[in-house]
C-alpha positions in Angstrom: -30.9 -36.8 60.2 -28.0 -35.2 57.9 -29.9 -36.3 54.9 -33.0 -34.6 55.8 -31.2 -31.4 56.8 -29.6 -31.2 53.4 -33.0 -31.7 51.8 -34.6 -29.2 53.8 -31.6 -26.5 53.5 -31.9 -27.3 49.4 -35.4 -26.8 49.4 -35.2 -23.5 51.1 -32.7 -22.1 48.6 -34.9 -23.6 45.8 -38.1 -21.4 47.4 -35.9 -18.1 47.6 -34.3 -18.6 44.2 -37.9 -19.3 42.8 -39.0 -15.7 44.4 -36.3 -14.0 42.5 -37.1 -15.8 39.3 -40.9 -15.9 39.3 -42.1 -12.6 37.6 -44.9 -12.3 39.4 -43.2 -12.2 42.8 -44.1 -9.0 44.8 -40.7 -8.8 45.9 -38.5 -6.4 44.1 -35.8 -7.8 42.1 -32.4 -7.7 43.3 -28.8 -7.4 41.0 -25.8 -8.0 42.4 -24.5 -6.7 39.1 -24.2 -2.7 39.1 -26.6 -1.0 36.4 -25.2 2.7 36.6 -21.7 1.5 35.7 -21.0 2.2 32.1 -20.1 -0.9 29.7 -17.3 -1.4 27.6 -17.2 0.5 24.5 -18.0 -1.4 21.1 -16.8 -0.4 18.0 -18.7 -1.4 15.2 -16.8 -1.9 11.8 -18.2 0.2 9.3 -19.0 -1.0 5.8 -20.2 2.2 4.7 -18.3 4.1 1.7 -15.5 6.8 3.1 -14.1 9.3 0.5 -10.4 9.2 0.4 -8.1 11.1 -2.1 -5.6 9.1 -4.2 -2.3 10.6 -4.3 -0.3 8.1 -6.3 -0.9 4.8 -8.5 1.2 2.0 -7.6 -0.1 -0.4 -10.1 -3.2 -1.8 -11.8 -4.9 -2.8 -8.5 -3.1 -0.8 -5.8 -3.4 3.0 -5.1 -1.8 5.2 -2.5 -4.2 7.5 -0.5 -3.5 10.7 1.6 -1.5 9.7 4.5 0.6 7.4 2.4 -1.8 4.5 3.0 -2.0 2.1 0.4 -5.1 0.4 -1.0 -5.4 -2.9 -2.6 -8.4 -3.6 -4.6 -10.8 -6.7 -3.2 -11.5 -9.2 -5.7 -9.4 -8.4 -8.8 -5.9 -9.0 -10.0 -4.1 -7.1 -12.4 -0.8 -8.1 -14.2 2.4 -7.6 -12.6 4.5 -4.3 -13.0 6.9 -3.9 -10.2 7.9 -7.4 -9.3 11.9 -7.4 -9.3 12.1 -11.3 -10.3 10.4 -11.0 -13.6 9.7 -8.6 -16.4 6.7 -6.8 -16.7 3.7 -9.0 -17.3 1.5 -8.8 -20.4 -0.8 -5.5 -20.3 0.5 -5.0 -16.9 1.7 -1.4 -18.1 -2.1 -0.8 -19.7 -3.6 -2.0 -16.4 -1.5 0.8 -14.4 -2.2 3.3 -17.2 -5.8 2.7 -17.0 -6.1 2.8 -13.3 -4.0 6.2 -13.4 -6.6 7.7 -15.8 -9.4 6.7 -13.6 -8.5 7.7 -10.1 -4.9 9.5 -10.0 -5.7 13.2 -7.8 -9.2 12.0 -7.4 -11.8 11.8 -4.7 -12.8 8.1 -4.8 -15.1 6.0 -2.5 -13.8 3.2 -0.7 -15.5 0.0 0.9 -14.2 -2.7 3.3 -15.3 -6.3 3.1 -14.6 -8.4 5.8 -10.7 -8.2 6.2 -9.0 -4.7 6.8 -5.8 -5.6 5.5 -4.0 -8.1 3.2 -0.2 -9.3 4.4 1.8 -6.6 3.4 -0.3 -4.2 5.6 -2.4 -2.7 2.6 -5.9 -1.7 2.8 -8.2 -4.0 1.1 -11.2 -2.3 -0.7 -13.9 -2.0 -3.0 -13.3 1.6 -5.0 -15.7 3.9 -6.8 -14.8 7.2 -8.8 -18.2 8.7 -9.3 -20.8 6.3 -10.4 -17.9 3.7 -12.0 -17.1 0.7 -9.6 -13.3 0.7 -10.4 -12.9 -3.0 -9.4 -15.6 -4.2 -11.6 -14.6 -1.4 -14.6 -11.1 -3.0 -14.7 -12.3 -6.4 -14.9 -14.9 -5.7 -17.5 -12.8 -4.0 -19.8 -10.1 -6.8 -19.8 -7.6 -5.0 -17.7 -7.9 -7.7 -14.7 -8.9 -10.9 -14.0 -10.9 -12.2 -10.9 -9.0 -13.1 -8.1 -11.1 -13.4 -4.7 -10.2 -14.5 -1.4 -12.8 -15.8 1.0 -13.9 -14.0 3.3 -13.6 -11.0 1.1 -16.6 -12.3 -1.7 -19.2 -9.7 -1.6 -19.0 -8.9 -5.4 -17.6 -12.0 -6.3 -20.6 -13.2 -9.1 -20.5 -9.5 -10.5 -16.8 -9.7 -11.2 -17.1 -13.3 -12.6 -19.9 -12.0 -14.8 -17.9 -8.9 -15.9 -14.9 -11.3 -16.7 -17.0 -13.7 -18.7 -18.2 -10.7 -20.6 -14.6 -9.3 -21.4 -13.5 -13.0 -22.4 -16.6 -13.3 -24.9 -15.8 -9.9 -26.2 -12.2 -10.4 -26.5 -11.2 -7.3 -24.4 -7.7 -6.3 -22.9 -5.5 -8.9 -22.1 -8.0 -11.4 -22.9 -7.1 -10.2 -26.8 -4.0 -9.2 -26.2 -2.0 -11.6 -23.7 -3.4 -15.3 -25.3 -1.0 -17.7 -25.8 -1.6 -19.6 -29.2 
């Protein structure tokens, strides 16, 4: 007897649920979730370029912008200039000087990839001054080497092509810093 009652109750519940699920039902839809309450605010990461002013060059692949925020160029690495554990690396000063010539005191456009900052709290960005893609330029002219770290790999192939061109044409560090 209890089994029959349980089947009957389940059948009634199933029938009621069908009324709410069936789109052709003449009964109004009832929602237990309020629809007039605003949902949470979602911030979407912007990968659009932003304009900032460069106030200082730290080295060949790092700059400081207004607000004293440092930016590390994504996808490249220039020879070290300020490592207290060792002397200035070959072409480190030249890379820093070229970076200074390109961007110091100028408004630049910056664009993030996936990561916001590195372990040193520097913003990770691609940088343009006018039509010059600074990250690419430094590699293509031999002031930097490709150094990509996933997930920030948007321009990885472009940088690899630029490095190959610099090596084939013995530009910059590919000419000055070879060990024979």
